[in-house]
OpenMM code with the backbone's topology and positions (N, CA, C; nanometers):
from openmm import Vec3, app, unit

residues = "MET ASP ALA THR ASP LEU LYS THR LEU GLN ALA PRO LEU LYS GLU ARG TYR ARG GLN GLN PRO GLU THR ALA ILE VAL THR LEU ARG ALA HIS GLY ARG ILE GLY GLU GLY ILE ALA CYS ARG VAL ASP THR GLY ARG ALA LEU ILE GLU ALA GLY LEU HIS PRO ALA THR GLY GLY THR GLY THR GLN ALA CYS SER GLY ASP MET LEU LEU GLU ALA LEU VAL ALA CYS ALA GLY VAL THR LEU ARG SER VAL ALA THR ALA ARG GLY ILE ALA LEU ARG ASP ALA ALA ILE THR ALA GLU GLY ASP LEU ASP PHE ARG GLY THR LEU GLY VAL ALA LYS ASP ALA PRO VAL GLY PHE ARG ALA ILE ARG LEU ARG PHE ALA LEU ASP THR ASP ALA GLY GLU GLU ASP ARG ARG LYS LEU ILE GLU THR THR GLU ARG TYR CYS VAL VAL LEU GLN THR LEU ARG GLY ALA PRO PRO ILE GLU VAL ALA CYS ARG".split()
positions = [
    Vec3(0.1086, -0.1124, -0.0048),
    Vec3(0.0034, -0.0099, 0.0438),
    Vec3(0.0991, 0.1113, 0.0249),
    Vec3(0.0497, 0.2133, -0.0986),
    Vec3(0.1388, 0.3427, -0.0761),
    Vec3(0.0350, 0.4656, -0.0394),
    Vec3(0.0898, 0.5842, -0.0247),
    Vec3(0.0016, 0.6826, 0.0099),
    Vec3(-0.1228, 0.7266, -0.0962),
    Vec3(-0.1223, 0.6988, -0.2091),
    Vec3(-0.2393, 0.7119, -0.2829),
    Vec3(-0.3519, 0.5987, -0.2620),
    Vec3(-0.2639, 0.4653, -0.2324),
    Vec3(-0.3877, 0.3791, -0.1840),
    Vec3(-0.4573, 0.3934, -0.0484),
    Vec3(-0.3792, 0.4587, 0.0349),
    Vec3(-0.4247, 0.4930, 0.1587),
    Vec3(-0.5240, 0.6035, 0.1560),
    Vec3(-0.4956, 0.6953, 0.0831),
    Vec3(-0.5618, 0.8204, 0.0934),
    Vec3(-0.7260, 0.7904, 0.0454),
    Vec3(-0.7154, 0.6940, -0.0720),
    Vec3(-0.8098, 0.6343, -0.1469),
    Vec3(-0.9201, 0.5502, -0.0629),
    Vec3(-0.8297, 0.5041, 0.0279),
    Vec3(-0.9011, 0.4052, 0.1264),
    Vec3(-0.9675, 0.4640, 0.2364),
    Vec3(-0.8836, 0.5689, 0.2576),
    Vec3(-0.9234, 0.6376, 0.4043),
    Vec3(-1.0796, 0.7725, 0.3419),
    Vec3(-1.0598, 0.8178, 0.2068),
    Vec3(-1.1482, 0.9220, 0.1751),
    Vec3(-1.2761, 0.9207, 0.2109),
    Vec3(-1.3411, 0.8018, 0.1669),
    Vec3(-1.4993, 0.7905, 0.1983),
    Vec3(-1.5259, 0.7684, 0.3573),
    Vec3(-1.4439, 0.7454, 0.4054),
    Vec3(-1.4408, 0.7401, 0.5631),
    Vec3(-1.4387, 0.8632, 0.6337),
    Vec3(-1.3456, 0.9534, 0.5876),
    Vec3(-1.3155, 1.1117, 0.6178),
    Vec3(-1.4478, 1.1668, 0.5949),
    Vec3(-1.4842, 1.1395, 0.4574),
    Vec3(-1.6349, 1.2365, 0.4377),
    Vec3(-1.7064, 1.1887, 0.5271),
    Vec3(-1.7412, 1.0553, 0.5469),
    Vec3(-1.8723, 1.0109, 0.6298),
    Vec3(-1.8545, 1.0689, 0.7550),
    Vec3(-1.7270, 1.0764, 0.8212),
    Vec3(-1.7318, 1.1096, 0.9644),
    Vec3(-1.7512, 1.3102, 0.9565),
    Vec3(-1.7014, 1.3394, 0.8419),
    Vec3(-1.7229, 1.4952, 0.8427),
    Vec3(-1.8969, 1.5259, 0.8190),
    Vec3(-1.9585, 1.4257, 0.7772),
    Vec3(-2.1104, 1.4364, 0.7442),
    Vec3(-2.1889, 1.3759, 0.8771),
    Vec3(-2.1340, 1.2601, 0.9128),
    Vec3(-2.1884, 1.2234, 1.0334),
    Vec3(-2.1047, 1.1995, 1.1639),
    Vec3(-2.0525, 1.3131, 1.2235),
    Vec3(-1.9415, 1.2774, 1.3083),
    Vec3(-1.9548, 1.1578, 1.4309),
    Vec3(-2.0839, 1.1470, 1.4604),
    Vec3(-2.1359, 1.0534, 1.5261),
    Vec3(-2.0573, 0.8933, 1.4999),
    Vec3(-2.0852, 0.8894, 1.3516),
    Vec3(-2.0104, 0.7571, 1.2873),
    Vec3(-1.8641, 0.7359, 1.3456),
    Vec3(-1.7922, 0.8265, 1.3845),
    Vec3(-1.6474, 0.8173, 1.3867),
    Vec3(-1.6152, 0.7492, 1.5268),
    Vec3(-1.7202, 0.7707, 1.6142),
    Vec3(-1.7243, 0.7193, 1.7674),
    Vec3(-1.7236, 0.5929, 1.7547),
    Vec3(-1.5971, 0.5197, 1.8268),
    Vec3(-1.5865, 0.3470, 1.8201),
    Vec3(-1.5477, 0.3435, 1.9693),
    Vec3(-1.6304, 0.2467, 2.0369),
    Vec3(-1.5655, 0.1968, 2.1696),
    Vec3(-1.5142, 0.0399, 2.1406),
    Vec3(-1.3767, 0.0311, 2.1812),
    Vec3(-1.3191, -0.0634, 2.1819),
    Vec3(-1.3220, -0.1582, 2.3111),
    Vec3(-1.2951, -0.2775, 2.3142),
    Vec3(-1.3406, -0.3558, 2.4454),
    Vec3(-1.1717, -0.4642, 2.4092),
    Vec3(-1.1509, -0.5030, 2.5593),
    Vec3(-1.0907, -0.6050, 2.5930),
    Vec3(-1.1234, -0.6704, 2.7094),
    Vec3(-1.1047, -0.8092, 2.7018),
    Vec3(-1.1562, -0.8807, 2.8001),
    Vec3(-1.0527, -0.9898, 2.8268),
    Vec3(-1.0319, -1.0092, 2.9868),
    Vec3(-0.9464, -1.1058, 3.0247),
    Vec3(-1.0216, -1.1898, 3.1456),
    Vec3(-0.9385, -1.2860, 3.1835),
    Vec3(-1.0084, -1.3797, 3.2905),
    Vec3(-0.8765, -1.4194, 3.3971),
    Vec3(-0.8608, -1.4140, 3.5224),
    Vec3(-0.7679, -1.4479, 3.5833),
    Vec3(-0.7449, -1.6139, 3.5560),
    Vec3(-0.5980, -1.6211, 3.5628),
    Vec3(-0.5577, -1.7687, 3.5229),
    Vec3(-0.5099, -1.8316, 3.6389),
    Vec3(-0.4295, -1.9424, 3.5991),
    Vec3(-0.3528, -2.0154, 3.7472),
    Vec3(-0.2633, -1.9552, 3.7646),
    Vec3(-0.2172, -1.9546, 3.9069),
    Vec3(-0.1368, -1.8621, 3.9672),
    Vec3(-0.1449, -1.6829, 3.9475),
    Vec3(-0.0414, -1.6479, 3.9405),
    Vec3(-0.0542, -1.5031, 3.9730),
    Vec3(-0.0477, -1.4694, 3.7791),
    Vec3(-0.1660, -1.4928, 3.7131),
    Vec3(-0.1582, -1.4644, 3.5626),
    Vec3(-0.2871, -1.3948, 3.5444),
    Vec3(-0.2977, -1.3903, 3.4239),
    Vec3(-0.4281, -1.3261, 3.3497),
    Vec3(-0.4197, -1.3747, 3.2171),
    Vec3(-0.5267, -1.4335, 3.1700),
    Vec3(-0.5320, -1.4620, 2.9958),
    Vec3(-0.6420, -1.3642, 2.9309),
    Vec3(-0.5741, -1.3045, 2.8572),
    Vec3(-0.6223, -1.1822, 2.7481),
    Vec3(-0.6866, -1.2443, 2.6174),
    Vec3(-0.7963, -1.2330, 2.6147),
    Vec3(-0.8363, -1.2968, 2.4743),
    Vec3(-0.7834, -1.1573, 2.3563),
    Vec3(-0.6807, -1.2149, 2.3053),
    Vec3(-0.6445, -1.1148, 2.1574),
    Vec3(-0.7186, -1.1310, 2.0333),
    Vec3(-0.7663, -1.2658, 2.0553),
    Vec3(-0.8147, -1.3216, 1.9007),
    Vec3(-0.7068, -1.3651, 1.8160),
    Vec3(-0.5788, -1.3673, 1.8584),
    Vec3(-0.4819, -1.3792, 1.7814),
    Vec3(-0.3445, -1.4704, 1.8614),
    Vec3(-0.2578, -1.5367, 1.8027),
    Vec3(-0.1332, -1.6169, 1.8769),
    Vec3(-0.0362, -1.5316, 1.8796),
    Vec3(-0.0172, -1.4693, 1.7210),
    Vec3(0.0887, -1.3724, 1.7350),
    Vec3(-0.0080, -1.2711, 1.6679),
    Vec3(0.0534, -1.1358, 1.7438),
    Vec3(-0.0174, -0.9812, 1.7183),
    Vec3(0.0544, -0.9273, 1.6192),
    Vec3(-0.0299, -0.8757, 1.4993),
    Vec3(0.0311, -0.7660, 1.4050),
    Vec3(-0.0637, -0.6775, 1.4079),
    Vec3(-0.0093, -0.5728, 1.4323),
    Vec3(-0.0898, -0.4301, 1.4480),
    Vec3(-0.1093, -0.3723, 1.3134),
    Vec3(-0.2293, -0.3168, 1.2729),
    Vec3(-0.2690, -0.2804, 1.1886),
    Vec3(-0.3574, -0.1268, 1.1597),
    Vec3(-0.4124, -0.0933, 1.0890),
    Vec3(-0.5382, -0.0172, 1.0909),
    Vec3(-0.6855, -0.0437, 1.1280),
    Vec3(-0.7331, 0.0159, 1.2340),
    Vec3(-0.8643, -0.0363, 1.2602),
    Vec3(-0.9649, -0.0032, 1.1449),
    Vec3(-1.0651, -0.1006, 1.1380),
    Vec3(-1.1416, -0.0659, 1.0113),
    Vec3(-1.2161, 0.0685, 1.0328),
    Vec3(-1.2155, 0.1392, 1.1134),
    Vec3(-1.2627, 0.2784, 1.1418),
    Vec3(-1.1794, 0.3741, 1.0338),
    Vec3(-1.0547, 0.3150, 1.0293),
    Vec3(-0.9371, 0.4287, 0.9398),
    Vec3(-0.9068, 0.3484, 0.7940),
    Vec3(-0.9760, 0.2483, 0.7901),
    Vec3(-0.9500, 0.1753, 0.6550),
    Vec3(-0.8995, 0.0342, 0.6659),
    Vec3(-0.8523, -0.0073, 0.7807),
    Vec3(-0.8027, -0.1428, 0.8195),
    Vec3(-0.9060, -0.2328, 0.7668),
    Vec3(-0.8629, -0.3749, 0.7405),
    Vec3(-0.9444, -0.4782, 0.7231),
    Vec3(-0.9861, -0.5505, 0.8403),
    Vec3(-0.9633, -0.5263, 0.9377),
    Vec3(-1.0102, -0.6041, 1.0825),
    Vec3(-0.9362, -0.7226, 1.1043),
    Vec3(-0.8369, -0.7917, 1.0172),
    Vec3(-0.7738, -0.8738, 1.0333),
    Vec3(-0.6264, -0.8713, 1.1200),
    Vec3(-0.5729, -0.7280, 1.1184),
    Vec3(-0.4808, -0.6955, 1.2487),
    Vec3(-0.5298, -0.6562, 1.3679),
    Vec3(-0.4478, -0.6264, 1.4737),
    Vec3(-0.4873, -0.5835, 1.5808),
    Vec3(-0.4670, -0.4329, 1.5851),
    Vec3(-0.5640, -0.3477, 1.6287),
    Vec3(-0.5751, -0.2223, 1.6277),
    Vec3(-0.4662, -0.1786, 1.7911),
    Vec3(-0.3925, -0.0982, 1.7709),
    Vec3(-0.3001, -0.0588, 1.8659),
    Vec3(-0.4157, -0.0203, 2.0019),
    Vec3(-0.5486, 0.0490, 1.9769),
    Vec3(-0.6029, 0.0532, 2.0743),
    Vec3(-0.6613, -0.0414, 2.1400),
    Vec3(-0.6829, -0.1638, 2.0766),
    Vec3(-0.7045, -0.2966, 2.1290),
    Vec3(-0.6017, -0.3106, 2.2113),
    Vec3(-0.4838, -0.3157, 2.1451),
    Vec3(-0.3455, -0.3673, 2.2430),
    Vec3(-0.3359, -0.2820, 2.3781),
    Vec3(-0.3575, -0.1439, 2.3602),
    Vec3(-0.3877, -0.0679, 2.5033),
    Vec3(-0.4487, -0.1406, 2.5917),
    Vec3(-0.5795, -0.1600, 2.5649),
    Vec3(-0.6806, -0.2139, 2.6413),
    Vec3(-0.6286, -0.3251, 2.6803),
    Vec3(-0.6051, -0.4228, 2.5877),
    Vec3(-0.5317, -0.5719, 2.6515),
    Vec3(-0.4631, -0.5670, 2.7395),
    Vec3(-0.3425, -0.4474, 2.7015),
    Vec3(-0.2756, -0.4469, 2.8512),
    Vec3(-0.3035, -0.4256, 2.9863),
    Vec3(-0.3826, -0.3391, 2.9590),
    Vec3(-0.4557, -0.2601, 3.0742),
    Vec3(-0.5653, -0.3872, 3.1583),
    Vec3(-0.6056, -0.4696, 3.0843),
    Vec3(-0.6880, -0.5794, 3.1081),
    Vec3(-0.5842, -0.6792, 3.1999),
    Vec3(-0.4729, -0.7158, 3.1000),
    Vec3(-0.3606, -0.7987, 3.1798),
    Vec3(-0.2982, -0.7613, 3.2930),
    Vec3(-0.2777, -0.6285, 3.3003),
    Vec3(-0.2147, -0.5899, 3.4134),
    Vec3(-0.2987, -0.5713, 3.5280),
    Vec3(-0.4307, -0.5279, 3.5271),
    Vec3(-0.5156, -0.5512, 3.6190),
    Vec3(-0.5727, -0.6715, 3.6636),
    Vec3(-0.5599, -0.7545, 3.5756),
    Vec3(-0.5982, -0.9033, 3.6313),
    Vec3(-0.4638, -0.9443, 3.6999),
    Vec3(-0.3402, -0.9488, 3.6726),
    Vec3(-0.2242, -0.9918, 3.7343),
    Vec3(-0.2474, -0.9371, 3.8710),
    Vec3(-0.2623, -0.8015, 3.8896),
    Vec3(-0.2341, -0.7345, 3.9790),
    Vec3(-0.3560, -0.7596, 4.1082),
    Vec3(-0.4690, -0.7820, 4.0379),
    Vec3(-0.6026, -0.8350, 4.1137),
    Vec3(-0.5556, -0.9800, 4.1794),
    Vec3(-0.5145, -1.0514, 4.1005),
    Vec3(-0.4839, -1.1850, 4.1513),
    Vec3(-0.3886, -1.2079, 4.2517),
    Vec3(-0.2529, -1.0827, 4.2267),
    Vec3(-0.1777, -1.0794, 4.3495),
    Vec3(-0.2279, -1.0140, 4.4587),
    Vec3(-0.2942, -0.9482, 4.4455),
    Vec3(-0.3657, -0.8566, 4.5880),
    Vec3(-0.4196, -0.9816, 4.6293),
    Vec3(-0.5189, -1.0283, 4.5598),
    Vec3(-0.6161, -1.1357, 4.6375),
    Vec3(-0.5286, -1.2284, 4.7077),
    Vec3(-0.4313, -1.2817, 4.6487),
    Vec3(-0.3516, -1.3758, 4.6806),
    Vec3(-0.2953, -1.3252, 4.8330),
    Vec3(-0.2015, -1.2088, 4.8367),
    Vec3(-0.1725, -1.1362, 4.9454),
    Vec3(-0.2689, -1.1486, 5.0411),
    Vec3(-0.3913, -1.0940, 5.0353),
    Vec3(-0.4679, -1.0733, 5.1236),
    Vec3(-0.5572, -1.2018, 5.1798),
    Vec3(-0.5108, -1.3188, 5.1176),
    Vec3(-0.5979, -1.4147, 5.1567),
    Vec3(-0.7139, -1.4154, 5.0958),
    Vec3(-0.7934, -1.3453, 5.0132),
    Vec3(-0.9103, -1.3346, 4.9319),
    Vec3(-0.9160, -1.4727, 4.8388),
    Vec3(-0.9850, -1.5530, 4.8531),
    Vec3(-1.0184, -1.6532, 4.7258),
    Vec3(-1.0821, -1.6284, 4.6388),
    Vec3(-1.0185, -1.5901, 4.4820),
    Vec3(-1.1362, -1.5963, 4.4306),
    Vec3(-1.1448, -1.7188, 4.3296),
    Vec3(-1.2696, -1.7155, 4.2807),
    Vec3(-1.2846, -1.8603, 4.2231),
    Vec3(-1.2897, -1.8256, 4.0568),
    Vec3(-1.3204, -1.6827, 4.0580),
    Vec3(-1.2960, -1.6500, 3.8863),
    Vec3(-1.3105, -1.4801, 3.8952),
    Vec3(-1.2483, -1.4339, 3.7993),
    Vec3(-1.2681, -1.2802, 3.7944),
    Vec3(-1.2675, -1.2446, 3.6452),
    Vec3(-1.3665, -1.1946, 3.6061),
    Vec3(-1.3504, -1.1298, 3.4744),
    Vec3(-1.3099, -0.9466, 3.4709),
    Vec3(-1.2419, -0.9339, 3.4017),
    Vec3(-1.1973, -0.8043, 3.3822),
    Vec3(-1.2326, -0.7379, 3.2420),
    Vec3(-1.2940, -0.6117, 3.2340),
    Vec3(-1.3007, -0.5862, 3.1024),
    Vec3(-1.2674, -0.4222, 3.1064),
    Vec3(-1.2114, -0.3980, 2.9833),
    Vec3(-1.1632, -0.2448, 2.9576),
    Vec3(-1.2299, -0.1998, 2.8355),
    Vec3(-1.2984, -0.0859, 2.8382),
    Vec3(-1.3435, -0.0214, 2.7242),
    Vec3(-1.3178, 0.1069, 2.7249),
    Vec3(-1.2670, 0.1392, 2.5893),
    Vec3(-1.2462, 0.2872, 2.5753),
    Vec3(-1.3129, 0.3488, 2.4318),
    Vec3(-1.3439, 0.4755, 2.4691),
    Vec3(-1.4282, 0.5426, 2.3240),
    Vec3(-1.3103, 0.6172, 2.2745),
    Vec3(-1.3072, 0.6018, 2.1397),
    Vec3(-1.2126, 0.6750, 2.0623),
    Vec3(-1.3188, 0.7645, 1.9463),
    Vec3(-1.2635, 0.8904, 1.8970),
    Vec3(-1.3395, 0.9487, 1.8042),
    Vec3(-1.2341, 0.9478, 1.6724),
    Vec3(-1.2538, 0.8792, 1.5970),
    Vec3(-1.1621, 0.8239, 1.4909),
    Vec3(-1.1389, 0.9879, 1.3955),
    Vec3(-1.2104, 1.0950, 1.3887),
    Vec3(-1.2040, 1.2107, 1.3091),
    Vec3(-1.0674, 1.2614, 1.3963),
    Vec3(-1.0359, 1.2507, 1.5078),
    Vec3(-0.8880, 1.3172, 1.5497),
    Vec3(-0.7953, 1.2380, 1.5040),
    Vec3(-0.7781, 1.1120, 1.4815),
    Vec3(-0.7013, 1.0170, 1.4316),
    Vec3(-0.6926, 1.0589, 1.2645),
    Vec3(-0.7876, 1.0815, 1.2063),
    Vec3(-0.7658, 1.0874, 1.0561),
    Vec3(-0.7723, 1.2301, 1.0068),
    Vec3(-0.7765, 1.3067, 1.1220),
    Vec3(-0.7316, 1.4829, 1.0946),
    Vec3(-0.8544, 1.5170, 1.0371),
    Vec3(-0.9972, 1.4822, 1.0498),
    Vec3(-1.1048, 1.5143, 1.0065),
    Vec3(-1.1364, 1.6514, 1.0708),
    Vec3(-1.1340, 1.6459, 1.2045),
    Vec3(-1.1733, 1.7405, 1.3001),
    Vec3(-1.0824, 1.7883, 1.3820),
    Vec3(-1.0388, 1.9149, 1.3752),
    Vec3(-0.9294, 1.9677, 1.4671),
    Vec3(-0.9618, 1.9626, 1.6100),
    Vec3(-1.0776, 1.9576, 1.6315),
    Vec3(-1.1450, 1.9674, 1.7801),
    Vec3(-1.1465, 1.8413, 1.8441),
    Vec3(-1.1547, 1.7293, 1.7540),
    Vec3(-1.1479, 1.5748, 1.7846),
    Vec3(-1.0219, 1.5361, 1.8741),
    Vec3(-1.0375, 1.4879, 1.9671),
    Vec3(-0.8819, 1.4143, 2.0345),
    Vec3(-0.8379, 1.3326, 1.9403),
    Vec3(-0.7031, 1.3182, 1.9570),
    Vec3(-0.6550, 1.1961, 1.9029),
    Vec3(-0.5979, 1.0955, 1.9874),
    Vec3(-0.6809, 0.9943, 2.0144),
    Vec3(-0.6893, 0.9111, 2.1363),
    Vec3(-0.8090, 0.8764, 2.2262),
    Vec3(-0.7950, 0.8086, 2.2978),
    Vec3(-0.9106, 0.7622, 2.3784),
    Vec3(-0.9805, 0.8877, 2.4815),
    Vec3(-1.0796, 0.9178, 2.4478),
    Vec3(-1.1759, 1.0029, 2.5171),
    Vec3(-1.2190, 0.9824, 2.6667),
    Vec3(-1.2399, 0.8431, 2.6666),
    Vec3(-1.2398, 0.7849, 2.8177),
    Vec3(-1.2545, 0.6246, 2.7883),
    Vec3(-1.1756, 0.6069, 2.9176),
    Vec3(-1.1620, 0.4451, 2.9353),
    Vec3(-1.2381, 0.4115, 3.0593),
    Vec3(-1.2954, 0.2644, 3.0492),
    Vec3(-1.3770, 0.2118, 3.1939),
    Vec3(-1.3194, 0.1147, 3.2069),
    Vec3(-1.2886, 0.0563, 3.3121),
    Vec3(-1.2012, -0.0502, 3.3637),
    Vec3(-1.3239, -0.1411, 3.4384),
    Vec3(-1.3568, -0.2502, 3.4460),
    Vec3(-1.4576, -0.3309, 3.5290),
    Vec3(-1.4118, -0.4389, 3.5780),
    Vec3(-1.4604, -0.4801, 3.6729),
    Vec3(-1.4178, -0.6431, 3.7516),
    Vec3(-1.5512, -0.7027, 3.7857),
    Vec3(-1.5745, -0.8227, 3.7494),
    Vec3(-1.6940, -0.9244, 3.7789),
    Vec3(-1.6011, -1.0333, 3.8854),
    Vec3(-1.6228, -1.0122, 4.0297),
    Vec3(-1.5685, -1.1304, 4.0880),
    Vec3(-1.6563, -1.2339, 4.1336),
    Vec3(-1.5994, -1.3325, 4.1194),
    Vec3(-1.6829, -1.4601, 4.1986),
    Vec3(-1.5813, -1.4981, 4.3320),
    Vec3(-1.6440, -1.4646, 4.4491),
    Vec3(-1.5764, -1.4828, 4.5500),
    Vec3(-1.6753, -1.4463, 4.6612),
    Vec3(-1.6481, -1.4974, 4.7855),
    Vec3(-1.7271, -1.5327, 4.8869),
    Vec3(-1.6803, -1.3930, 4.9759),
    Vec3(-1.5931, -1.3090, 4.9446),
    Vec3(-1.5507, -1.2253, 5.0409),
    Vec3(-1.6643, -1.1095, 5.0430),
    Vec3(-1.6415, -1.0640, 5.1424),
    Vec3(-1.7922, -0.9509, 5.1954),
    Vec3(-1.7325, -0.8017, 5.1275),
    Vec3(-1.8559, -0.7484, 5.1356),
    Vec3(-1.8277, -0.6111, 5.0519),
    Vec3(-1.7059, -0.5330, 5.1084),
    Vec3(-1.6727, -0.5073, 5.2161),
    Vec3(-1.5253, -0.4471, 5.2443),
    Vec3(-1.3969, -0.4912, 5.1865),
    Vec3(-1.4002, -0.6371, 5.1984),
    Vec3(-1.2691, -0.6993, 5.1339),
    Vec3(-1.2909, -0.6726, 4.9966),
    Vec3(-1.3636, -0.6675, 4.9317),
    Vec3(-1.4185, -0.6534, 4.7709),
    Vec3(-1.3704, -0.5218, 4.7217),
    Vec3(-1.4224, -0.4227, 4.8147),
    Vec3(-1.3895, -0.2698, 4.8093),
    Vec3(-1.2190, -0.2493, 4.8135),
    Vec3(-1.1909, -0.3247, 4.9019),
    Vec3(-1.0216, -0.3085, 4.9476),
    Vec3(-0.9367, -0.3640, 4.8376),
    Vec3(-0.9964, -0.4853, 4.7865),
    Vec3(-0.9331, -0.5305, 4.6655),
    Vec3(-0.9196, -0.4910, 4.5498),
    Vec3(-1.0209, -0.4178, 4.5113),
    Vec3(-1.0215, -0.3419, 4.3957),
    Vec3(-0.9678, -0.2007, 4.4077),
    Vec3(-0.9611, -0.1486, 4.5399),
    Vec3(-0.9025, -0.0160, 4.5527),
    Vec3(-0.7421, -0.0445, 4.5601),
    Vec3(-0.7032, -0.1668, 4.6209),
    Vec3(-0.5540, -0.1988, 4.6072),
    Vec3(-0.5187, -0.2328, 4.4770),
    Vec3(-0.5879, -0.3099, 4.4018),
    Vec3(-0.5335, -0.3543, 4.2492),
    Vec3(-0.5370, -0.2125, 4.1793),
    Vec3(-0.6381, -0.1047, 4.2214),
    Vec3(-0.6287, 0.0297, 4.1257),
    Vec3(-0.4700, 0.0762, 4.1755),
    Vec3(-0.4713, 0.0810, 4.2629),
    Vec3(-0.3393, 0.1635, 4.3100),
    Vec3(-0.2285, 0.1131, 4.2594),
    Vec3(-0.2107, -0.0352, 4.2417),
    Vec3(-0.0851, -0.0851, 4.2087),
    Vec3(-0.0726, -0.1461, 4.0807),
    Vec3(-0.1963, -0.1539, 4.0060),
    Vec3(-0.2051, -0.1819, 3.8809),
    Vec3(-0.0931, -0.0865, 3.7620),
    Vec3(0.0157, -0.1065, 3.7333),
    Vec3(0.1264, -0.0177, 3.6549),
    Vec3(0.0665, 0.0232, 3.5098),
    Vec3(-0.0120, -0.0415, 3.4590),
    Vec3(-0.0631, 0.0087, 3.3166),
    Vec3(-0.1782, 0.1202, 3.3713),
    Vec3(-0.2601, 0.0834, 3.4339),
    Vec3(-0.3545, 0.1983, 3.5008),
    Vec3(-0.2751, 0.3207, 3.5538),
    Vec3(-0.1860, 0.2982, 3.6433),
    Vec3(-0.1342, 0.4285, 3.7010),
    Vec3(-0.0439, 0.5225, 3.5658),
    Vec3(0.0139, 0.4181, 3.5022),
    Vec3(0.0694, 0.4736, 3.3791),
    Vec3(0.0054, 0.5827, 3.2989),
    Vec3(-0.1404, 0.5152, 3.2636),
    Vec3(-0.2185, 0.5822, 3.1609),
    Vec3(-0.2697, 0.6997, 3.2737),
    Vec3(-0.2980, 0.7167, 3.4120),
    Vec3(-0.3405, 0.7999, 3.4669),
    Vec3(-0.2391, 0.9078, 3.4823),
    Vec3(-0.1089, 0.8686, 3.5021),
    Vec3(-0.0038, 0.9806, 3.5306),
    Vec3(0.0458, 1.0697, 3.3983),
    Vec3(0.0319, 0.9739, 3.2875),
    Vec3(0.0682, 1.0296, 3.1848),
    Vec3(0.2198, 1.0958, 3.2014),
    Vec3(0.3144, 0.9807, 3.1928),
    Vec3(0.4794, 1.0505, 3.2185),
    Vec3(0.5112, 1.0934, 3.0952),
    Vec3(0.6072, 1.2016, 3.1058),
    Vec3(0.6632, 1.2334, 2.9885),
    Vec3(0.7311, 1.0993, 2.9235),
    Vec3(0.7109, 1.1393, 2.7723),
    Vec3(0.7500, 1.0356, 2.6680),
    Vec3(0.8463, 1.1150, 2.5915),
    Vec3(0.9699, 1.0463, 2.5545),
    Vec3(1.0542, 1.1074, 2.4509),
    Vec3(1.0510, 1.0283, 2.3322),
    Vec3(1.0073, 1.1032, 2.2215),
    Vec3(1.0253, 1.0759, 2.0834),
    Vec3(1.1243, 1.0970, 2.0182),
    Vec3(1.2102, 1.0126, 1.9328),
    Vec3(1.3241, 1.0234, 1.8557),
    Vec3(1.3203, 0.9542, 1.7401),
    Vec3(1.3980, 0.9998, 1.6290),
    Vec3(1.4255, 0.9286, 1.5209),
    Vec3(1.5860, 0.9375, 1.5021),
    Vec3(1.6134, 0.7957, 1.4668),
    Vec3(1.7526, 0.7818, 1.4353),
    Vec3(1.8047, 0.7362, 1.3305),
] * unit.nanometer
topology = app.Topology()
chain = topology.addChain("A")
for resn in residues:
    res = topology.addResidue(resn, chain)
    for name in ("N", "CA", "C"):
        topology.addAtom(name, app.Element.getBySymbol(name[0]), res)
């Protein structure tokens, strides 16, 4: 694919997003479950991940979108942290499902609307716990998981990032 092919592919999408801005807003999702030991299984739909364009930007959907991968990393980290905290606190988890959703307005990514952000507008992280733990233990479990989840805290803290070309 060259620049002309990409522009041809994206032109109708850009036009639709100009005419119908609401169609550019897509919610991505990632799902995972705690595994054996201190682990979390994340459903990527692929064994080897190759990143590509999201269908909302002209991709075929056969490759992973980097936004999906970011949410998958959040789910994986939250799941591992949840399992670790539960183990440390002696809370038995029969199962736990972790879901991350993020809303993207692809008008920003495609340069269709300068006021549309490039990146997620909002991210939601949800836990569904199968445990006999009481409400207070559950609350502390999630609170501590939130505190020590590296990916979550990195997203919240937005550290300085250096970009270079060599």
